[in-house]
C-alpha positions as CSV (number, residue, x, y, z in Angstrom):
1,X,0.0,0.0,0.0
2,X,2.9,2.4,0.7
3,X,4.3,1.5,-2.7
4,X,1.0,2.5,-4.4
5,X,1.3,6.0,-3.0
6,X,5.0,6.4,-3.3
7,X,5.2,5.6,-7.0
8,X,2.8,8.4,-8.2
9,X,4.5,10.8,-5.9
10,X,7.9,9.9,-7.3
11,X,6.7,10.3,-10.9
12,X,5.2,13.7,-10.0
13,X,8.4,14.8,-8.3
14,X,10.4,13.7,-11.3
15,X,8.2,15.7,-13.7
16,X,8.3,18.8,-11.5
17,X,12.0,18.7,-11.2
18,X,12.4,18.3,-15.0
19,X,10.1,21.2,-15.8
20,X,11.8,23.3,-13.1
21,X,15.2,22.6,-14.7
22,X,13.8,23.5,-18.1
23,X,12.4,26.8,-16.7
24,X,15.8,27.6,-15.2
25,X,17.5,26.8,-18.5
26,X,15.1,29.1,-20.3
27,X,15.6,31.8,-17.7
28,X,19.4,31.6,-18.1
29,X,19.3,31.9,-21.9
30,X,18.3,35.6,-21.9
31,X,20.9,36.2,-19.1
32,X,23.5,34.6,-21.3
33,X,22.5,36.9,-24.1
34,X,22.6,39.9,-21.8
35,X,26.0,38.8,-20.5
36,X,27.3,38.4,-24.1
37,X,26.0,42.0,-24.9
38,X,27.7,43.3,-21.7
39,X,30.9,41.6,-22.7
40,X,30.7,43.2,-26.1
41,X,30.3,46.7,-24.6
42,X,33.0,45.9,-22.1
43,X,35.3,44.8,-24.9
44,X,34.6,48.1,-26.8
45,X,35.4,50.1,-23.7
46,X,38.6,48.2,-23.1
47,X,39.9,48.5,-26.6
48,X,38.7,52.1,-27.3
49,X,40.1,53.2,-24.0
50,X,43.4,51.5,-24.6
51,X,43.7,52.8,-28.1
52,X,43.0,56.3,-26.9
53,X,45.6,56.1,-24.2
54,X,48.1,54.7,-26.8
55,X,47.3,57.5,-29.2
56,X,48.1,60.2,-26.6
57,X,51.4,58.5,-25.7
58,X,52.4,57.9,-29.4
59,X,51.3,61.4,-30.3
60,X,53.7,62.9,-27.6
61,X,56.4,60.7,-29.0
62,X,55.7,61.9,-32.5
63,X,56.1,65.5,-31.3
64,X,59.5,64.6,-29.9
65,X,60.9,62.2,-32.5
66,X,59.1,63.2,-35.6
67,X,61.5,64.7,-38.2
68,X,58.7,65.9,-40.5
69,X,56.5,68.9,-39.5
70,X,53.5,67.0,-40.8
71,X,54.2,64.1,-38.5
72,X,54.8,66.4,-35.5
73,X,51.5,68.2,-36.3
74,X,49.7,64.9,-36.6
75,X,51.1,63.8,-33.2
76,X,50.0,67.1,-31.6
77,X,46.5,66.7,-32.9
78,X,46.3,63.1,-31.7
79,X,47.3,64.3,-28.2
80,X,44.7,67.0,-28.2
81,X,41.8,65.0,-29.7
82,X,42.4,61.7,-27.8
83,X,43.0,63.5,-24.5
84,X,39.4,64.8,-24.8
85,X,38.0,61.5,-26.1
86,X,39.7,59.6,-23.3
87,X,37.9,61.8,-20.7
88,X,34.6,61.0,-22.4
89,X,35.4,57.3,-22.5
90,X,36.4,57.2,-18.9
91,X,33.3,59.0,-17.9
92,X,31.2,56.6,-19.9
93,X,32.9,53.6,-18.3
94,X,32.3,55.0,-14.9
95,X,28.6,55.9,-15.7
96,X,28.1,52.3,-17.0
97,X,29.8,50.7,-14.0
98,X,32.8,49.5,-16.0
99,X,36.4,49.8,-14.8
100,X,38.4,52.8,-16.0
101,X,40.3,52.2,-19.2
102,X,43.9,51.1,-19.0
103,X,46.5,50.6,-21.7
104,X,46.4,46.9,-22.8
105,X,49.5,44.8,-23.0
106,X,49.6,44.8,-26.8
107,X,49.5,48.5,-26.9
108,X,52.1,49.0,-24.2
109,X,54.4,46.7,-26.2
110,X,53.8,48.7,-29.4
111,X,54.6,51.9,-27.5
112,X,57.8,50.5,-26.2
113,X,58.8,49.5,-29.7
114,X,58.4,53.1,-30.9
115,X,60.3,54.4,-27.8
116,X,63.3,52.3,-28.8
117,X,63.0,53.4,-32.5
118,X,65.5,55.8,-34.0
119,X,64.4,59.2,-35.4
120,X,65.5,58.1,-38.9
121,X,62.8,55.5,-39.3
122,X,60.2,56.9,-36.9
123,X,58.1,59.0,-39.3
124,X,57.3,56.3,-41.8
125,X,56.7,53.6,-39.3
126,X,54.6,55.8,-37.0
127,X,52.4,57.0,-39.8
128,X,52.0,53.5,-41.2
129,X,50.9,52.4,-37.7
130,X,48.5,55.3,-37.5
131,X,46.8,54.3,-40.7
132,X,46.4,50.7,-39.4
133,X,45.3,51.8,-35.9
134,X,42.7,54.3,-37.1
135,X,41.2,51.8,-39.6
136,X,40.8,49.4,-36.8
137,X,39.4,52.1,-34.5
138,X,36.9,53.2,-37.1
139,X,35.6,49.6,-37.4
140,X,35.5,49.2,-33.6
141,X,33.5,52.5,-33.1
142,X,31.2,51.7,-36.0
143,X,30.4,48.2,-34.6
144,X,29.6,49.7,-31.2
145,X,27.5,52.5,-32.7
146,X,25.5,50.0,-34.6
147,X,25.3,47.0,-32.2
148,X,26.1,48.2,-28.7
149,X,23.6,47.3,-26.0
150,X,24.4,50.0,-23.4
151,X,22.7,53.1,-24.8
152,X,25.2,55.6,-23.5
153,X,28.2,53.7,-24.9
154,X,26.4,53.2,-28.3
155,X,25.7,57.0,-28.4
156,X,29.3,57.8,-27.4
157,X,30.7,55.5,-30.2
158,X,28.4,57.2,-32.7
159,X,29.5,60.6,-31.5
160,X,33.2,59.8,-31.7
161,X,33.0,57.8,-34.9
162,X,33.2,60.9,-37.3
163,X,36.4,62.1,-35.5
164,X,38.0,58.7,-35.7
165,X,37.2,58.5,-39.5
166,X,38.7,62.0,-39.9
167,X,41.8,60.8,-38.1
168,X,41.9,57.8,-40.5
169,X,41.8,60.0,-43.6
170,X,44.4,62.4,-42.1
171,X,46.7,59.5,-41.2
172,X,46.5,58.2,-44.8
173,X,47.3,61.7,-46.2
174,X,50.2,62.3,-43.8
175,X,51.5,58.8,-44.4
176,X,51.5,59.5,-48.1
177,X,53.4,62.8,-47.6
178,X,56.2,61.0,-45.7
179,X,56.4,58.0,-48.1
180,X,55.1,55.4,-45.6
181,X,54.3,52.0,-46.9
182,X,50.8,51.6,-45.4
183,X,49.8,48.4,-47.2
184,X,52.5,46.3,-45.7
185,X,51.9,47.6,-42.2
186,X,48.1,47.3,-42.4
187,X,48.4,43.7,-43.6
188,X,51.0,42.8,-41.0
189,X,49.0,44.5,-38.2
190,X,45.9,42.4,-39.1
191,X,47.9,39.2,-39.3
192,X,49.5,39.8,-35.9
193,X,46.2,40.4,-34.2
């Protein structure tokens, strides 16, 4: 008689636990999507922040090491424009409860390579790197402006995108004026990433 009551109770408990697990799995799916979107916004902030910090450091270096007035002027503009953009990115990170941007290891290593570089080869290599960096930055900002989930970050990316695109065009023009080989650097930069 006890078996007669226990068997239906066991089946009911099994069904309830299965549907409960299914409900949890369904509830976790949107959370995973939200987590993925947050990771995308977080990745944007990390990369945009690091690129901005790198541009300021390299710009200052270009002002010191650049032999061409066009390269020194380009560096000066990068320092001014990215100092302002970095403040906006840091404020957006703080407002969205993300950590403050820091320079990523890959960007720190790139900076160190330029620090050790002699003045004779600096202009061409710097400008080739600027063409590559600003092409990558334009794609990064455009992707966030179109697909970002955090409204404030999406808006910031859209606001800064035209400036990044202007920098990309200016970098190409300046690179051409100093005879930099931008195709080899751009391809090599993508292969190394």
